[in-house]
DSSP file (Angstrom, degrees, kcal/mol; ACC not computed):
  #  RESIDUE AA STRUCTURE BP1 BP2  ACC     N-H-->O    O-->H-N    N-H-->O    O-->H-N    TCO  KAPPA ALPHA  PHI   PSI    X-CA   Y-CA   Z-CA
    1    1 A M     >        0   0    0      0, 0.0     4,-2.2     0, 0.0     5,-0.2   0.000 360.0 360.0 360.0 -50.6  153.7  114.0  106.3
    2    2 A N  H  >  +     0   0    0      1,-0.2     4,-2.3     2,-0.2     5,-0.2   0.873 360.0  53.4 -63.7 -34.0  152.5  111.0  108.1
    3    3 A N  H  > S+     0   0    0      2,-0.2     4,-3.1     1,-0.2    -1,-0.2   0.924 109.6  50.0 -66.3 -41.6  150.9  113.1  111.0
    4    4 A E  H  > S+     0   0    0      1,-0.2     4,-2.3     2,-0.2    -1,-0.2   0.896 111.3  48.7 -58.9 -40.5  149.0  115.2  108.3
    5    5 A L  H  X S+     0   0    0     -4,-2.2     4,-2.6     2,-0.2    -1,-0.2   0.888 113.3  47.1 -71.9 -37.5  147.8  112.0  106.7
    6    6 A L  H  X S+     0   0    0     -4,-2.3     4,-2.1     2,-0.2    -2,-0.2   0.925 111.5  51.0 -63.6 -44.0  146.7  110.6  110.1
    7    7 A H  H  X S+     0   0    0     -4,-3.1     4,-2.6     1,-0.2    -2,-0.2   0.913 109.6  49.5 -61.6 -43.9  145.0  113.7  111.0
    8    8 A H  H  X S+     0   0    0     -4,-2.3     4,-2.4     1,-0.2    -1,-0.2   0.933 111.7  49.5 -61.5 -43.0  143.1  113.9  107.8
    9    9 A L  H  X S+     0   0    0     -4,-2.6     4,-1.9     1,-0.2    -1,-0.2   0.830 107.6  53.3 -64.6 -26.4  142.0  110.3  108.2
   10   10 A E  H  X S+     0   0    0     -4,-2.1     4,-2.5     2,-0.2    -1,-0.2   0.881 108.8  51.0 -68.0 -43.2  140.9  110.9  111.6
   11   11 A Q  H  X S+     0   0    0     -4,-2.6     4,-2.3     1,-0.2    -2,-0.2   0.915 111.5  46.5 -52.1 -49.3  138.8  113.8  110.4
   12   12 A R  H  X S+     0   0    0     -4,-2.4     4,-2.1     2,-0.2    -2,-0.2   0.863 112.2  50.5 -66.5 -38.8  137.3  111.7  107.8
   13   13 A I  H  X S+     0   0    0     -4,-1.9     4,-3.0     2,-0.2     5,-0.2   0.959 111.1  48.9 -61.4 -50.7  136.6  108.9  110.2
   14   14 A N  H  X S+     0   0    0     -4,-2.5     4,-2.1     1,-0.2    -2,-0.2   0.865 111.5  49.3 -61.6 -38.6  135.0  111.3  112.7
   15   15 A A  H  X S+     0   0    0     -4,-2.3     4,-2.4     2,-0.2    -1,-0.2   0.894 111.4  49.7 -66.6 -37.1  132.8  112.8  109.9
   16   16 A A  H  X S+     0   0    0     -4,-2.1     4,-3.1     2,-0.2    -2,-0.2   0.926 111.0  49.3 -65.2 -43.5  131.7  109.2  108.8
   17   17 A V  H  X S+     0   0    0     -4,-3.0     4,-2.4     1,-0.2    -1,-0.2   0.913 112.8  48.6 -66.5 -38.9  130.8  108.3  112.4
   18   18 A E  H  X S+     0   0    0     -4,-2.1     4,-2.3    -5,-0.2    -1,-0.2   0.917 111.5  47.6 -69.1 -40.8  128.8  111.5  112.7
   19   19 A E  H  X S+     0   0    0     -4,-2.4     4,-3.4     2,-0.2     5,-0.2   0.927 110.7  52.5 -62.5 -44.5  127.0  110.9  109.4
   20   20 A I  H  X S+     0   0    0     -4,-3.1     4,-2.3     2,-0.2    -2,-0.2   0.940 109.9  49.9 -56.8 -44.6  126.3  107.2  110.5
   21   21 A S  H  X S+     0   0    0     -4,-2.4     4,-2.4     2,-0.2    -2,-0.2   0.934 111.8  47.7 -57.7 -48.2  124.8  108.6  113.8
   22   22 A T  H  X S+     0   0    0     -4,-2.3     4,-2.4     1,-0.2     5,-0.2   0.950 112.4  48.6 -53.8 -55.4  122.7  111.1  111.8
   23   23 A L  H  X S+     0   0    0     -4,-3.4     4,-1.7     1,-0.2    -1,-0.2   0.834 109.0  53.0 -60.4 -33.5  121.5  108.3  109.5
   24   24 A R  H  X S+     0   0    0     -4,-2.3     4,-2.6    -5,-0.2    -1,-0.2   0.942 109.3  50.5 -61.6 -46.6  120.7  106.0  112.5
   25   25 A Q  H  X S+     0   0    0     -4,-2.4     4,-2.2     1,-0.2    -2,-0.2   0.879 110.0  48.9 -54.7 -44.5  118.6  108.8  113.9
   26   26 A R  H  X S+     0   0    0     -4,-2.4     4,-1.7     2,-0.2    -1,-0.2   0.786 109.1  53.0 -73.0 -28.2  116.8  109.3  110.7
   27   27 A I  H  X S+     0   0    0     -4,-1.7     4,-2.5    -5,-0.2    -2,-0.2   0.923 109.1  49.9 -71.1 -44.1  116.1  105.6  110.4
   28   28 A S  H  X S+     0   0    0     -4,-2.6     4,-2.1     1,-0.2    -2,-0.2   0.920 111.9  46.8 -57.9 -45.0  114.6  105.6  113.9
   29   29 A E  H  X S+     0   0    0     -4,-2.2     4,-2.4     2,-0.2    -1,-0.2   0.900 113.8  49.0 -64.9 -40.0  112.4  108.6  113.0
   30   30 A L  H  X S+     0   0    0     -4,-1.7     4,-2.6     2,-0.2    -2,-0.2   0.849 110.8  51.6 -68.3 -35.3  111.4  106.8  109.7
   31   31 A E  H  X S+     0   0    0     -4,-2.5     4,-2.0     2,-0.2    -2,-0.2   0.903 111.7  46.3 -68.7 -41.5  110.7  103.6  111.7
   32   32 A M  H  X S+     0   0    0     -4,-2.1     4,-2.5     2,-0.2     5,-0.2   0.925 112.1  49.2 -66.2 -47.2  108.5  105.4  114.0
   33   33 A Q  H  X S+     0   0    0     -4,-2.4     4,-2.8     1,-0.2     5,-0.2   0.902 110.9  52.1 -51.0 -47.6  106.7  107.2  111.2
   34   34 A N  H  X S+     0   0    0     -4,-2.6     4,-2.1     1,-0.2    -1,-0.2   0.873 109.4  48.9 -60.8 -41.8  106.2  103.9  109.5
   35   35 A Y  H  X S+     0   0    0     -4,-2.0     4,-2.0     2,-0.2    -2,-0.2   0.879 111.9  47.8 -70.2 -38.4  104.7  102.3  112.7
   36   36 A E  H  X S+     0   0    0     -4,-2.5     4,-2.3     2,-0.2    -2,-0.2   0.915 112.4  50.0 -69.4 -40.6  102.3  105.3  113.2
   37   37 A L  H  X S+     0   0    0     -4,-2.8     4,-3.2    -5,-0.2    -2,-0.2   0.910 110.4  50.6 -62.5 -40.9  101.2  105.1  109.5
   38   38 A S  H  X S+     0   0    0     -4,-2.1     4,-2.7     1,-0.2    -2,-0.2   0.919 110.7  48.8 -60.7 -43.0  100.6  101.3  109.9
   39   39 A E  H  X S+     0   0    0     -4,-2.0     4,-1.9     2,-0.2    -1,-0.2   0.891 112.7  46.2 -62.6 -43.2   98.5  101.9  112.9
   40   40 A E  H  X S+     0   0    0     -4,-2.3     4,-2.7     2,-0.2     5,-0.3   0.958 112.9  51.8 -69.2 -50.0   96.5  104.6  111.1
   41   41 A R  H  X S+     0   0    0     -4,-3.2     4,-3.2     1,-0.2    -2,-0.2   0.919 110.0  49.1 -42.5 -53.5   96.2  102.2  107.9
   42   42 A D  H  X S+     0   0    0     -4,-2.7     4,-2.3     1,-0.2    -1,-0.2   0.900 111.5  48.1 -67.4 -38.1   94.9   99.4  110.1
   43   43 A E  H  X S+     0   0    0     -4,-1.9     4,-2.7     2,-0.2    -1,-0.2   0.913 112.8  48.2 -59.6 -43.0   92.3  101.7  111.8
   44   44 A I  H  X S+     0   0    0     -4,-2.7     4,-3.1     2,-0.2     5,-0.2   0.948 110.8  52.4 -70.8 -44.4   91.1  103.1  108.5
   45   45 A K  H  X S+     0   0    0     -4,-3.2     4,-2.5    -5,-0.3    -1,-0.2   0.925 110.4  47.7 -52.7 -44.9   90.9   99.5  107.1
   46   46 A S  H  X S+     0   0    0     -4,-2.3     4,-2.4     2,-0.2    -1,-0.2   0.907 111.9  49.0 -64.1 -43.3   88.8   98.4  110.1
   47   47 A Q  H  X S+     0   0    0     -4,-2.7     4,-2.7     1,-0.2    -1,-0.2   0.909 111.7  49.3 -65.8 -39.4   86.5  101.4  109.7
   48   48 A L  H  X S+     0   0    0     -4,-3.1     4,-2.8     2,-0.2     5,-0.2   0.916 110.0  51.7 -61.9 -42.7   86.1  100.7  106.0
   49   49 A S  H  X S+     0   0    0     -4,-2.5     4,-2.6    -5,-0.2    -2,-0.2   0.916 111.5  47.1 -60.8 -46.9   85.3   97.1  106.8
   50   50 A Q  H  X S+     0   0    0     -4,-2.4     4,-2.3     2,-0.2    -1,-0.2   0.906 112.7  49.0 -61.0 -45.2   82.6   98.2  109.3
   51   51 A H  H  X S+     0   0    0     -4,-2.7     4,-2.8     2,-0.2    -2,-0.2   0.926 111.7  49.0 -61.7 -44.9   81.2  100.7  106.8
   52   52 A T  H  X S+     0   0    0     -4,-2.8     4,-2.4     2,-0.2     5,-0.2   0.933 112.2  48.0 -58.6 -49.4   81.1   98.0  104.1
   53   53 A E  H  X S+     0   0    0     -4,-2.6     4,-2.3    -5,-0.2    -1,-0.2   0.921 112.1  49.0 -61.8 -42.2   79.4   95.5  106.4
   54   54 A Q  H  X S+     0   0    0     -4,-2.3     4,-2.4     1,-0.2    -2,-0.2   0.912 111.7  50.1 -68.2 -41.2   76.8   98.1  107.5
   55   55 A Q  H  X S+     0   0    0     -4,-2.8     4,-2.0     2,-0.2    -1,-0.2   0.868 109.8  50.4 -61.1 -38.0   76.1   99.1  103.9
   56   56 A T  H  X S+     0   0    0     -4,-2.4     4,-2.5     2,-0.2    -2,-0.2   0.904 110.3  50.3 -63.4 -46.2   75.7   95.4  103.0
   57   57 A N  H  X S+     0   0    0     -4,-2.3     4,-2.1     1,-0.2    -2,-0.2   0.884 110.4  49.4 -63.0 -42.3   73.3   95.1  105.8
   58   58 A W  H  X S+     0   0    0     -4,-2.4     4,-2.4     2,-0.2    -1,-0.2   0.890 111.0  49.2 -64.1 -39.9   71.3   98.1  104.7
   59   59 A E  H  X S+     0   0    0     -4,-2.0     4,-2.5     2,-0.2    -2,-0.2   0.876 110.1  51.1 -69.8 -39.7   71.1   96.9  101.2
   60   60 A N  H  X S+     0   0    0     -4,-2.5     4,-2.3     2,-0.2    -1,-0.2   0.883 110.4  49.4 -66.4 -37.0   69.9   93.5  102.4
   61   61 A S  H  X S+     0   0    0     -4,-2.1     4,-2.9     2,-0.2    -2,-0.2   0.939 112.5  48.5 -66.9 -45.1   67.2   95.1  104.5
   62   62 A L  H  X S+     0   0    0     -4,-2.4     4,-2.4     1,-0.2    -2,-0.2   0.899 110.5  49.3 -61.0 -40.8   66.1   97.2  101.6
   63   63 A N  H  X S+     0   0    0     -4,-2.5     4,-2.9     2,-0.2    -1,-0.2   0.916 110.6  50.7 -66.9 -40.2   66.0   94.3   99.3
   64   64 A Q  H  X S+     0   0    0     -4,-2.3     4,-2.2     2,-0.2    -2,-0.2   0.936 112.4  48.2 -62.1 -43.8   63.9   92.3  101.8
   65   65 A M  H  X S+     0   0    0     -4,-2.9     4,-2.5     2,-0.2    -2,-0.2   0.921 111.9  49.1 -55.8 -45.1   61.5   95.3  102.2
   66   66 A L  H  X S+     0   0    0     -4,-2.4     4,-3.5     1,-0.2     5,-0.2   0.933 110.3  50.6 -62.9 -45.3   61.2   95.7   98.5
   67   67 A S  H  X S+     0   0    0     -4,-2.9     4,-1.6     1,-0.2    -1,-0.2   0.889 111.5  47.6 -60.8 -41.2   60.5   91.9   98.1
   68   68 A K  H  X S+     0   0    0     -4,-2.2     4,-1.4     2,-0.2    -1,-0.2   0.887 110.9  51.6 -61.3 -41.4   57.8   92.1  100.8
   69   69 A L  H  X S+     0   0    0     -4,-2.5     4,-0.9     1,-0.2    -2,-0.2   0.908 109.6  51.3 -66.2 -41.8   56.3   95.2   99.0
   70   70 A N  H  < S+     0   0    0     -4,-3.5     3,-0.5     1,-0.2    -1,-0.2   0.859 104.6  55.6 -58.1 -36.8   56.3   93.2   95.7
   71   71 A Q  H  < S+     0   0    0     -4,-1.6    -1,-0.2     1,-0.2    -2,-0.2   0.830 101.8  57.5 -68.9 -32.0   54.6   90.3   97.3
   72   72 A L  H  <        0   0    0     -4,-1.4    -1,-0.2     1,-0.2    -2,-0.2   0.787 360.0 360.0 -68.0 -25.4   51.7   92.7   98.4
   73   73 A D     <        0   0    0     -4,-0.9    -1,-0.2    -3,-0.5    -2,-0.2   0.496 360.0 360.0 -75.1 360.0   51.1   93.7   94.8
């Protein structure tokens, strides 16, 4: 009876160790995915910032041209 119980516990421990290993692997995969997504997010933020600055510059240039045109009238 004791041997059966020990064997059963050993099987459960082995299964738990295997599950922990699987979960660690999944955590590693998710951490890598998170890193890649963070990098992508930062790149997109940078592009958005550049586009916003470019749009602001264009708007300022257009406003200056309109102002000069209005002064001619």
